[in-house]
C-alpha positions in Angstrom: 33.8 49.4 8.6 31.1 46.7 8.2 28.3 46.3 10.7 29.9 43.0 11.9 33.2 44.8 12.5 31.4 47.6 14.4 29.6 45.0 16.6 32.9 43.2 17.3 34.6 46.5 18.2 31.7 47.3 20.6 32.0 43.9 22.3 35.8 44.1 22.5 35.6 47.5 24.2 33.0 46.1 26.7 34.8 43.0 27.8 35.4 44.3 31.3 32.1 46.3 31.7 30.1 44.5 34.5 26.9 45.9 33.1 27.6 44.1 29.8 29.0 40.9 31.5 26.3 40.7 34.1 23.3 42.8 33.0 20.9 41.2 35.5 23.3 41.4 38.5 23.4 37.7 38.9 27.1 37.6 39.7 27.4 40.9 41.5 24.9 43.2 43.2 25.8 46.7 41.8 22.7 48.5 43.2 24.9 50.4 45.7 27.4 51.5 43.0 26.9 54.8 41.3 27.0 55.0 37.5 30.2 57.2 37.8 31.9 54.6 40.1 30.8 51.8 37.7 32.5 53.6 34.8 35.7 54.1 36.9 35.7 50.5 38.0 35.3 49.4 34.3 38.2 51.6 33.4 40.4 49.9 36.0 39.3 46.4 34.9 39.9 47.3 31.2 43.4 48.6 32.0 44.1 45.4 33.9 42.9 43.4 30.8 45.2 45.5 28.5 48.1 44.8 30.9 47.3 41.1 31.0 47.1 41.0 27.1 50.4 42.9 26.8 52.1 40.6 29.3 50.7 37.6 27.4 52.0 39.0 24.1 55.4 39.7 25.7 55.6 36.1 27.1 54.6 34.5 23.8 57.1 36.7 21.9 59.9 35.9 24.3 59.1 32.2 24.2 59.3 32.3 20.4 62.6 34.3 20.5 64.2 32.0 23.0 62.6 28.9 21.3 61.4 27.8 24.8 58.1 27.0 26.5 56.5 28.9 29.4 57.8 26.6 32.1 61.3 26.8 30.5 61.2 30.6 30.6 60.0 30.7 34.2 62.8 28.3 35.2 65.4 30.4 33.5 64.1 33.5 35.1 64.3 31.8 38.5 67.9 30.7 37.8 68.9 34.3 36.7 67.6 35.7 40.0 69.2 32.9 41.9 72.6 33.6 40.2 72.3 37.3 41.0 71.4 36.4 44.6 74.3 33.9 44.9 71.8 31.1 45.8 72.4 27.5 44.9 69.3 26.0 43.2 68.4 22.3 43.2 66.0 20.5 40.9 63.5 20.3 43.9 63.7 24.1 44.3 62.8 24.5 40.6 60.0 22.0 40.9 58.6 23.9 43.9 58.9 27.2 42.1 57.1 25.9 39.0 54.6 23.8 40.9 55.5 20.7 38.9 56.4 17.1 39.7 59.9 15.7 40.0 59.4 13.8 36.7 58.3 16.9 34.9 61.2 18.8 36.4 63.6 16.1 35.2 62.2 16.4 31.6 62.4 20.2 31.8 66.0 20.1 32.9 66.9 17.5 30.3 65.4 19.8 27.6 67.2 22.9 28.9 70.5 21.1 29.3 70.3 19.6 25.7 69.6 23.2 24.5 72.7 24.5 26.2 70.7 26.7 28.6 71.7 25.1 31.9 74.4 23.1 33.6 73.9 20.4 36.2 76.8 20.1 38.7 77.3 18.5 42.1 75.9 20.7 44.9 78.7 22.4 46.8 77.3 21.5 50.2 75.2 18.3 49.7 76.7 15.3 47.9 73.2 13.9 47.3 71.9 16.9 45.4 72.6 18.7 42.1 73.1 22.4 41.6 71.5 23.9 38.5 72.9 27.0 36.9 72.1 29.0 33.8 74.7 29.2 31.1 76.3 32.6 30.5 75.1 32.7 26.9 71.5 32.0 27.9 71.6 34.5 30.8 73.0 37.2 28.5 70.4 36.5 25.8 67.5 36.6 28.3 68.8 39.7 30.0 69.3 41.6 26.7 65.9 40.7 25.3 63.1 39.7 27.7 64.8 41.2 30.8 65.4 44.6 29.1 61.7 44.8 28.1 60.4 43.7 31.5 62.7 46.2 33.2 60.6 49.0 31.5 57.9 48.3 34.1 60.2 50.0 36.6 59.7 53.3 34.9 55.9 53.1 35.3 56.2 52.3 39.0 58.8 55.0 39.5 56.5 57.7 38.1 54.0 57.0 40.9 54.2 58.9 44.2 54.9 56.7 47.2 51.2 56.9 48.3 50.1 55.9 44.8 52.4 52.9 44.9 51.0 51.8 48.2 47.5 52.0 46.8 48.5 50.0 43.7 50.2 47.4 45.8 47.1 47.1 48.1 44.8 46.8 45.0 46.9 44.2 43.3 47.3 42.1 46.4 43.6 42.3 47.0 42.9 41.2 43.4 45.4 38.3 43.8 43.8 37.2 47.0 40.3 37.2 45.5 41.5 35.2 42.5 43.4 32.8 44.7 40.4 32.1 46.9 38.3 31.1 43.8 41.2 29.2 42.2 41.6 27.1 45.4 37.9 26.4 45.6 37.9 25.2 41.9 41.0 23.1 42.5 39.4 21.4 45.6 36.2 20.8 43.6 38.1 19.2 40.8 40.1 17.0 43.1 36.9 15.8 44.8 35.3 15.0 41.4 38.3 12.9 40.4 
């Protein structure tokens, strides 16, 4: 291995180490964190990074396999769960789920319908609305590929004791909340700058 490759390997293994990301504690005061706790926190952050990378690779592979984009795949997943829940889904429900405009939703549904992935039909209870359903072929293809792979997460969660699951849920919810606060602040700042 060359010196360049060794340097790259060291950097790759340190991507989530706060001491390497913020050596002068400009972002986070770590003076109250012991070296042992810092190593443990780095291990957690590194594991989260590996999970995010694995999920990104799975998402990209599934998109290539199904020949669809990210929003398309998210819409189909939503429709599969809706079908299993016996829920009637409208274009506006898909727009709200994806956080996209009505115009973008129309384009997405046009694309999915042209590809034979969805069917638009009159809503059973509202003459002004459409009901969107996934085709049997697309549902089966998604369930047998992406769905089967994603279901493997169940085994990891099942191996945890109930107390461990509660800790993991609390941790993930806390992480999500912390990220959400910053995301909202950035979105507000970007809106004000526009």
